Each structure stands twice: as C-alpha cells, then as structure tokens.
KOLSELO-590389 format. One line per field, with one value per residue (C-alpha): residue number from 1; z, x, y. Coordinates in Angstrom, 1 decimal. Example, Ala and Ser with C-alpha at 12.3 -4.5 7.8 and 13.67 -1.06 7.14 Angstrom:
<nodes>
nr <- 1 / 2;
w <- 7.8 / 7.1;
u <- 12.3 / 13.7;
v <- -4.5 / -1.1;
</nodes>
This chain:
<nodes>
nr <- 1 / 2 / 3 / 4 / 5 / 6 / 7 / 8 / 9 / 10 / 11 / 12 / 13 / 14 / 15 / 16 / 17 / 18 / 19 / 20 / 21 / 22 / 23 / 24 / 25 / 26 / 27 / 28 / 29 / 30 / 31 / 32 / 33 / 34 / 35 / 36 / 37 / 38 / 39 / 40 / 41 / 42 / 43 / 44 / 45 / 46 / 47 / 48 / 49 / 50 / 51 / 52 / 53 / 54 / 55 / 56 / 57 / 58 / 59 / 60 / 61 / 62 / 63 / 64 / 65 / 66 / 67 / 68 / 69 / 70 / 71 / 72 / 73 / 74 / 75 / 76 / 77 / 78 / 79 / 80 / 81 / 82 / 83 / 84 / 85 / 86 / 87 / 88 / 89 / 90 / 91 / 92 / 93 / 94 / 95 / 96 / 97 / 98 / 99 / 100 / 101 / 102 / 103 / 104 / 105 / 106 / 107 / 108 / 109 / 110 / 111 / 112 / 113 / 114 / 115 / 116 / 117 / 118 / 119 / 120 / 121 / 122 / 123 / 124 / 125 / 126 / 127 / 128 / 129 / 130 / 131 / 132 / 133 / 134 / 135 / 136 / 137 / 138 / 139 / 140 / 141 / 142 / 143 / 144 / 145 / 146 / 147 / 148 / 149 / 150 / 151 / 152 / 153 / 154 / 155 / 156 / 157 / 158 / 159 / 160 / 161 / 162 / 163 / 164 / 165 / 166 / 167 / 168 / 169 / 170 / 171 / 172 / 173 / 174 / 175 / 176 / 177 / 178 / 179 / 180 / 181 / 182 / 183 / 184 / 185 / 186 / 187 / 188 / 189 / 190 / 191 / 192 / 193 / 194 / 195 / 196 / 197 / 198 / 199 / 200 / 201 / 202 / 203 / 204 / 205 / 206 / 207 / 208 / 209 / 210 / 211 / 212 / 213 / 214 / 215 / 216 / 217 / 218 / 219 / 220 / 221 / 222 / 223 / 224 / 225 / 226 / 227 / 228 / 229 / 230 / 231 / 232 / 233 / 234 / 235 / 236 / 237 / 238 / 239 / 240 / 241 / 242 / 243 / 244 / 245 / 246 / 247 / 248 / 249 / 250 / 251 / 252 / 253 / 254 / 255 / 256 / 257 / 258 / 259 / 260 / 261 / 262 / 263 / 264 / 265 / 266 / 267 / 268 / 269 / 270 / 271 / 272 / 273 / 274 / 275 / 276 / 277 / 278 / 279 / 280 / 281 / 282 / 283 / 284 / 285 / 286 / 287 / 288 / 289 / 290 / 291 / 292 / 293 / 294 / 295 / 296 / 297 / 298 / 299 / 300 / 301 / 302 / 303 / 304 / 305 / 306 / 307 / 308 / 309 / 310 / 311 / 312 / 313 / 314 / 315 / 316 / 317 / 318 / 319 / 320 / 321 / 322 / 323 / 324 / 325 / 326 / 327 / 328 / 329 / 330 / 331 / 332 / 333 / 334 / 335 / 336 / 337 / 338 / 339 / 340 / 341 / 342;
w <- 16.6 / 15.0 / 18.1 / 17.4 / 18.1 / 14.5 / 12.5 / 10.7 / 8.8 / 5.3 / 4.7 / 0.8 / -1.6 / -3.2 / -6.6 / -4.8 / -4.9 / -7.9 / -6.4 / -6.6 / -2.8 / -1.6 / 2.0 / 5.3 / 4.5 / 7.0 / 7.0 / 8.8 / 9.9 / 10.6 / 13.2 / 13.0 / 8.8 / 7.9 / 5.7 / 5.2 / 4.7 / 3.7 / 5.4 / 3.0 / 3.2 / 6.7 / 6.4 / 3.0 / 3.9 / 1.2 / 0.4 / 4.3 / 3.8 / 7.1 / 10.5 / 14.3 / 17.0 / 20.4 / 23.0 / 25.2 / 23.5 / 20.2 / 18.0 / 14.9 / 13.8 / 10.1 / 8.0 / 5.1 / 2.7 / 1.1 / 0.3 / 3.1 / 5.4 / 8.0 / 10.9 / 10.4 / 14.2 / 14.4 / 17.1 / 16.0 / 16.0 / 15.4 / 12.0 / 12.5 / 11.4 / 12.0 / 13.5 / 12.7 / 15.9 / 14.2 / 11.5 / 12.3 / 10.6 / 11.0 / 9.6 / 7.4 / 3.8 / 2.9 / 6.3 / 6.2 / 9.3 / 12.4 / 16.4 / 19.6 / 22.9 / 25.2 / 27.8 / 25.2 / 25.8 / 22.2 / 18.5 / 16.7 / 12.5 / 10.0 / 7.7 / 4.6 / 2.1 / 4.6 / 7.1 / 10.2 / 13.2 / 14.7 / 17.9 / 19.1 / 22.3 / 22.8 / 25.4 / 27.6 / 24.5 / 22.4 / 20.4 / 18.9 / 19.7 / 18.0 / 17.3 / 20.4 / 18.9 / 15.1 / 14.8 / 11.1 / 11.0 / 7.7 / 5.9 / 2.7 / 1.7 / -1.8 / -3.7 / -5.3 / -6.5 / -3.1 / -0.5 / -1.3 / 1.9 / 5.1 / 4.1 / 7.9 / 6.9 / 10.8 / 14.5 / 17.1 / 20.1 / 22.9 / 26.3 / 27.6 / 23.9 / 20.4 / 17.6 / 14.3 / 10.6 / 8.4 / 4.2 / 3.8 / 5.6 / 6.3 / 10.2 / 12.9 / 15.8 / 19.2 / 21.2 / 25.0 / 25.1 / 28.1 / 28.9 / 30.3 / 27.4 / 24.5 / 23.1 / 21.6 / 23.4 / 21.2 / 22.4 / 19.9 / 16.5 / 14.1 / 11.5 / 9.3 / 6.1 / 3.2 / 0.7 / 2.6 / 2.7 / 5.7 / 5.5 / 8.7 / 11.7 / 13.8 / 17.4 / 18.5 / 21.5 / 24.6 / 23.3 / 22.8 / 19.0 / 16.2 / 12.7 / 10.0 / 6.8 / 3.3 / 0.7 / -1.2 / -1.0 / -0.1 / 3.2 / 6.7 / 9.1 / 13.0 / 15.4 / 19.5 / 22.0 / 25.5 / 28.8 / 27.4 / 24.1 / 22.5 / 18.8 / 17.5 / 14.0 / 14.6 / 10.8 / 7.5 / 5.0 / 1.6 / 1.8 / -0.8 / -3.0 / -5.8 / -9.6 / -10.7 / -9.0 / -4.9 / -3.1 / 0.8 / 2.2 / 5.8 / 8.6 / 10.9 / 13.1 / 14.6 / 18.2 / 19.3 / 18.0 / 15.9 / 12.1 / 10.8 / 7.5 / 4.8 / 2.3 / -0.9 / -3.8 / -7.9 / -7.3 / -5.7 / -2.5 / 1.3 / 2.1 / 5.8 / 7.9 / 10.9 / 13.9 / 16.4 / 14.6 / 16.2 / 14.3 / 11.4 / 10.3 / 8.6 / 4.9 / 5.0 / 2.6 / 0.0 / -1.7 / -4.0 / -3.6 / -6.7 / -7.2 / -7.6 / -5.0 / -1.2 / 0.6 / 4.1 / 5.4 / 9.4 / 11.8 / 13.3 / 15.0 / 12.8 / 9.9 / 7.5 / 5.2 / 2.3 / 1.0 / -3.0 / -3.9 / -7.5 / -7.3 / -5.6 / -3.6 / 0.0 / 0.1 / 2.7 / 3.9 / 7.1 / 9.0 / 9.7 / 12.0 / 10.0 / 10.1 / 6.0 / 4.5 / 2.4 / 0.4 / 2.2 / 0.1 / -2.8 / -2.0 / -1.3 / -4.4 / -3.1 / -4.1 / -3.6 / -0.3 / 1.4 / 5.2 / 6.9 / 10.6 / 12.3;
u <- -59.0 / -59.5 / -60.8 / -57.4 / -60.1 / -61.9 / -58.7 / -57.6 / -54.8 / -54.3 / -51.0 / -49.8 / -47.4 / -44.7 / -43.4 / -40.3 / -42.8 / -44.0 / -46.9 / -49.2 / -49.1 / -46.9 / -46.6 / -49.3 / -52.6 / -54.8 / -58.4 / -60.5 / -63.4 / -67.0 / -68.0 / -71.7 / -72.4 / -68.6 / -67.1 / -63.7 / -62.6 / -58.8 / -56.2 / -53.3 / -49.6 / -48.6 / -45.6 / -43.6 / -41.8 / -41.1 / -44.0 / -45.4 / -47.7 / -49.1 / -50.1 / -49.7 / -50.7 / -49.5 / -51.9 / -51.3 / -49.1 / -49.9 / -47.1 / -48.1 / -46.2 / -45.3 / -43.1 / -41.7 / -41.7 / -38.3 / -35.3 / -33.2 / -36.2 / -37.2 / -39.6 / -40.6 / -42.1 / -44.4 / -45.8 / -49.6 / -50.3 / -53.6 / -55.3 / -53.0 / -49.7 / -47.1 / -43.6 / -40.9 / -39.4 / -37.4 / -36.2 / -34.6 / -33.9 / -35.6 / -32.5 / -34.4 / -36.4 / -39.7 / -41.3 / -45.0 / -46.5 / -46.4 / -47.1 / -47.2 / -46.7 / -49.8 / -47.4 / -46.0 / -42.7 / -41.5 / -42.4 / -42.5 / -42.2 / -43.1 / -39.8 / -41.5 / -39.1 / -36.0 / -38.6 / -38.0 / -39.1 / -37.5 / -37.8 / -37.3 / -37.0 / -39.7 / -38.7 / -41.1 / -41.9 / -42.7 / -39.5 / -38.1 / -33.8 / -31.9 / -33.2 / -32.8 / -33.5 / -33.9 / -35.3 / -34.9 / -37.3 / -36.2 / -37.9 / -40.7 / -43.6 / -45.1 / -45.3 / -42.3 / -42.5 / -44.5 / -42.9 / -39.8 / -38.8 / -40.5 / -41.8 / -43.4 / -46.9 / -47.9 / -46.8 / -49.5 / -48.9 / -51.3 / -50.4 / -47.8 / -47.9 / -46.2 / -47.5 / -46.1 / -48.1 / -45.0 / -46.6 / -43.8 / -43.7 / -47.3 / -47.2 / -48.2 / -45.2 / -45.4 / -43.5 / -42.4 / -40.7 / -38.1 / -39.1 / -35.2 / -33.4 / -35.6 / -35.5 / -37.3 / -37.8 / -39.2 / -42.8 / -43.7 / -45.5 / -48.2 / -48.1 / -51.3 / -52.2 / -49.4 / -50.4 / -52.2 / -49.7 / -51.3 / -51.2 / -53.2 / -54.6 / -58.2 / -59.0 / -63.2 / -63.2 / -63.3 / -62.8 / -60.4 / -61.0 / -59.2 / -59.3 / -56.3 / -57.0 / -54.5 / -53.3 / -52.7 / -55.4 / -58.0 / -59.5 / -60.5 / -58.6 / -60.6 / -58.2 / -58.5 / -56.1 / -55.6 / -54.6 / -51.3 / -51.8 / -51.1 / -53.2 / -54.5 / -56.4 / -60.2 / -62.1 / -60.8 / -63.2 / -63.5 / -62.8 / -65.4 / -68.0 / -66.8 / -64.8 / -61.9 / -58.9 / -59.2 / -56.7 / -57.7 / -55.8 / -56.9 / -59.6 / -61.3 / -63.5 / -67.1 / -66.1 / -69.4 / -68.0 / -71.4 / -69.8 / -66.4 / -64.7 / -62.7 / -60.8 / -61.1 / -58.2 / -59.0 / -62.4 / -62.5 / -65.5 / -65.5 / -66.9 / -69.2 / -69.3 / -71.4 / -70.3 / -73.2 / -74.0 / -71.3 / -68.4 / -67.6 / -68.1 / -71.4 / -70.9 / -73.9 / -72.8 / -70.3 / -69.8 / -68.8 / -65.8 / -65.9 / -62.2 / -60.3 / -57.7 / -59.6 / -55.7 / -56.7 / -60.1 / -60.7 / -63.9 / -64.8 / -68.2 / -70.2 / -68.8 / -66.0 / -63.5 / -62.1 / -58.2 / -58.5 / -54.8 / -55.3 / -58.5 / -56.5 / -59.1 / -60.4 / -64.6 / -67.2 / -69.3 / -72.2 / -73.0 / -76.9 / -77.9 / -77.9 / -73.7 / -74.0 / -71.9 / -73.7 / -72.1 / -72.3 / -71.3 / -68.4 / -65.0 / -62.2 / -59.9 / -55.5 / -52.9 / -51.9 / -53.7 / -52.7 / -53.6 / -57.0 / -56.2 / -59.1;
v <- 70.5 / 67.3 / 64.6 / 61.4 / 59.2 / 60.1 / 59.6 / 56.2 / 55.7 / 54.2 / 52.7 / 51.5 / 50.2 / 53.5 / 53.2 / 51.4 / 48.4 / 49.1 / 51.1 / 54.6 / 55.2 / 58.6 / 57.2 / 57.1 / 58.9 / 60.6 / 60.7 / 61.7 / 59.0 / 60.2 / 57.0 / 57.4 / 57.4 / 55.7 / 58.3 / 59.7 / 62.3 / 62.7 / 65.1 / 63.9 / 62.7 / 63.0 / 60.9 / 60.6 / 56.7 / 54.0 / 50.7 / 51.5 / 48.7 / 47.3 / 49.7 / 49.4 / 51.2 / 51.6 / 50.7 / 53.7 / 56.0 / 58.3 / 56.8 / 54.8 / 52.7 / 50.8 / 48.5 / 49.6 / 46.4 / 46.9 / 44.0 / 45.4 / 46.5 / 48.4 / 49.4 / 53.7 / 55.3 / 58.5 / 60.3 / 61.2 / 65.0 / 67.8 / 66.3 / 62.8 / 64.9 / 63.0 / 63.6 / 60.9 / 59.6 / 56.9 / 54.1 / 50.9 / 48.1 / 44.8 / 42.5 / 40.9 / 41.2 / 42.7 / 42.8 / 42.9 / 42.9 / 44.1 / 44.9 / 45.9 / 44.0 / 44.6 / 46.0 / 48.6 / 47.8 / 45.4 / 45.8 / 42.5 / 42.9 / 39.7 / 39.7 / 37.7 / 37.5 / 35.6 / 34.3 / 35.7 / 37.6 / 40.8 / 42.5 / 46.0 / 47.6 / 50.1 / 53.1 / 54.9 / 57.8 / 54.1 / 55.1 / 51.6 / 50.7 / 48.5 / 44.9 / 42.3 / 39.9 / 38.4 / 34.2 / 33.1 / 30.1 / 26.9 / 24.8 / 24.4 / 23.5 / 22.0 / 24.7 / 25.0 / 28.8 / 29.6 / 28.1 / 27.2 / 28.6 / 29.7 / 33.6 / 34.4 / 36.4 / 38.1 / 37.8 / 37.9 / 39.0 / 37.5 / 37.2 / 35.7 / 34.2 / 35.4 / 33.5 / 33.9 / 32.6 / 30.8 / 30.8 / 28.5 / 26.2 / 25.4 / 26.3 / 28.7 / 29.4 / 30.0 / 32.3 / 33.5 / 36.9 / 36.7 / 41.1 / 41.6 / 40.8 / 40.9 / 37.3 / 34.6 / 31.2 / 29.0 / 27.2 / 24.8 / 24.8 / 24.2 / 22.0 / 23.0 / 20.6 / 21.3 / 23.7 / 25.4 / 29.1 / 30.9 / 34.6 / 35.9 / 35.0 / 35.9 / 35.6 / 34.8 / 37.7 / 35.9 / 32.9 / 29.7 / 29.6 / 31.0 / 30.7 / 31.1 / 32.2 / 30.4 / 31.8 / 28.7 / 26.1 / 29.5 / 28.0 / 29.2 / 26.5 / 26.2 / 26.2 / 26.2 / 27.0 / 25.3 / 27.0 / 26.9 / 28.5 / 25.2 / 25.4 / 22.4 / 22.3 / 21.5 / 21.5 / 23.2 / 25.3 / 27.0 / 30.2 / 31.0 / 29.7 / 31.9 / 30.0 / 31.3 / 32.3 / 32.4 / 33.5 / 34.8 / 37.2 / 39.1 / 37.6 / 38.9 / 38.0 / 40.5 / 42.4 / 40.6 / 37.1 / 36.2 / 36.9 / 36.1 / 38.0 / 36.9 / 38.4 / 36.9 / 38.7 / 37.4 / 37.4 / 40.3 / 39.3 / 39.0 / 36.6 / 35.9 / 33.4 / 32.5 / 31.2 / 31.0 / 27.6 / 26.3 / 24.2 / 23.9 / 28.0 / 28.3 / 30.1 / 32.7 / 35.3 / 36.7 / 40.4 / 42.0 / 44.8 / 46.6 / 45.6 / 42.8 / 42.2 / 42.9 / 43.1 / 44.6 / 45.3 / 46.8 / 46.8 / 49.6 / 51.5 / 49.1 / 49.5 / 47.6 / 50.0 / 47.3 / 48.7 / 47.4 / 47.9 / 46.9 / 48.9 / 52.2 / 52.8 / 52.3 / 51.6 / 51.9 / 49.6 / 49.6 / 46.1 / 45.7 / 42.9 / 40.4 / 41.4 / 41.1 / 44.1 / 47.2 / 49.3 / 53.4 / 55.7 / 56.4 / 54.5 / 56.9 / 57.1 / 56.4 / 54.5 / 51.0 / 51.2 / 48.0 / 48.7 / 50.6 / 51.3 / 53.1;
</nodes>
C-alpha cells in the first residue's frame, strides 16, 4: 500500500479550456530524491486548474475553471485513487483558485471571470454543500483589456481573516467569516499601485510580512499586517532582472523564511530573493525553468516542482543551502499542468 504522504496531485487545463490534460493526475513522490512517478489520471474532470487539500481529512478539492464554474471534491484512497464526493456550482465564471478554512468547515473559491467569491459549507466528511454566500466585487483598473472589471485571482484564509486578491481592481480585500451563517463580512481593503494586477499572495512563516506578485507590472509588493490583520504596503521591487515580457505568477516563501521565490512567465524563469537582509527583498538569482510559462510551483522536503503549462511538463529542482534551485532529474511530461499539490 502506498503511503498517502508520498502522493502528489497535478491539476491541468483540459480540452474544455484549450488544454491537453485529461483531469487530475496522481504521482508518487520520493521525499528523499524528489522523483515523481506517474500513477495515472485519477479523476476525469474538466479543467481542474487549482487544487487544495482538507486540513485533516483525506479529501481533495479542485476548481473547474469553466464559464459556469464548479468546485469538485473527492475522497483520497490508496495510490491516490479518487472517489467523487460532490460537485457544486460556484455561481461565477472561471474559478481559478480555492482554499479550505483552517477548521475544515468551509471552502472558498475565487471566480476570476465574474470577480466574485463563493463560500461552501463542508460537512463532517468534507463534502461541500450548496453555496452559503456569493460576494461580488466592483470597480476596474488601468488596463482596459485585463482590468475592465474585478477579477478575483486568489483566496487566502489566515486565522480569523480571509484575504481576496483582485487583479482587476488592484486591491487585496479582507473579510471575516460568520461561521454560523457561512457568510463573508467585509473588513476593508488594501489598495495597490494602479496597474499592478495582483495575482498571488504569500506570507512569511511566523511573521507579519506578506509578499504579492503583480502580474501586470512585473512586480513584487511587500505588505505588513497589523494586529487586526490590516495590510499596509511597504516596498515594491521588480520580479525579474530579465528583459522581455515578464508576467509573474506563483509566489512562495521558504519554510525557514530565508528565501522568496517567484515564477515569471514569458521569460520562463524562477527568481530568488533573499529575505534575511531586511527590507526590501534582495534579488539574488534567476534560473531558467526550461519552458516559457511556469504557471505554478510548490516547495516540499527541500525540493521545488514547477508546472509549466505551455511546455506540458513538471520539472523538479533541489534546493541546496543557498536556496538557489538546481535541476534534479528529467521533468515529468504531462498535458497543460497548472498546479502541483505535494
């Protein structure tokens, strides 16, 4: 029997979104070497572009990034086999991100196309119910093509707060959840530099610093939370030192808080910043990922996995003492990967 902890899942775009994937792929991951051994497609489902795990139960969730968006849930079995638990409408267009509340009682989804947030209660088995809330943003940004309206790109539960990153309105919204009613209570927002196009947000472990990737202006914005969870903008640095089209995507902080990583689509790189030098983050290195569209990456056990949507592969890297990624073996070929979940 395969140890569940050694199973990783890969999300993708399927034909419904112009991709080459088939659904959720399970892989066996060697924590020591980082090697990935494909176990096959374990859920045939349309465009599961982002994945999340329940914090305590063997349950996997995915957004189905479609014009009539849905979230899907499965129970995880041996060798990563998935048994469907339910599919629910998010009430919006093109959900691109989701997250589970720390207590495992609610699921949040970000509807990119319609600029809204969906809340689904979860029962004791982790099965999602019908929406308990659907909250839409309003407004627009500078870019008439990408910011004609709100576009929620990420939802991040953090203690009592829920942050919603909106690319279309250049803002990070803060909410609290009414647990009894399953509804979101607005608690303010942090406005970013016009034209930033905020995409993803990452927190420094154990600290109050947050780091945000700006998809439209190729930036990293540093924010700091006060005791109430309000975010304040501190600094802004370039996400890449390369010339050409730079479109940042994923952003993450190493477990020890020493390095910040940013994937840059277009130039196909992973940028490394040193966080030990104080503020702002210090650009340290930038490595070529071997493709042009590193959409997502994940850190696990001293390894880094990069999903390149357009190169149709997941590459693996080791992280030595200086934190600069080093290639570690041949990439895993798979259609239109968009998310890696160790």
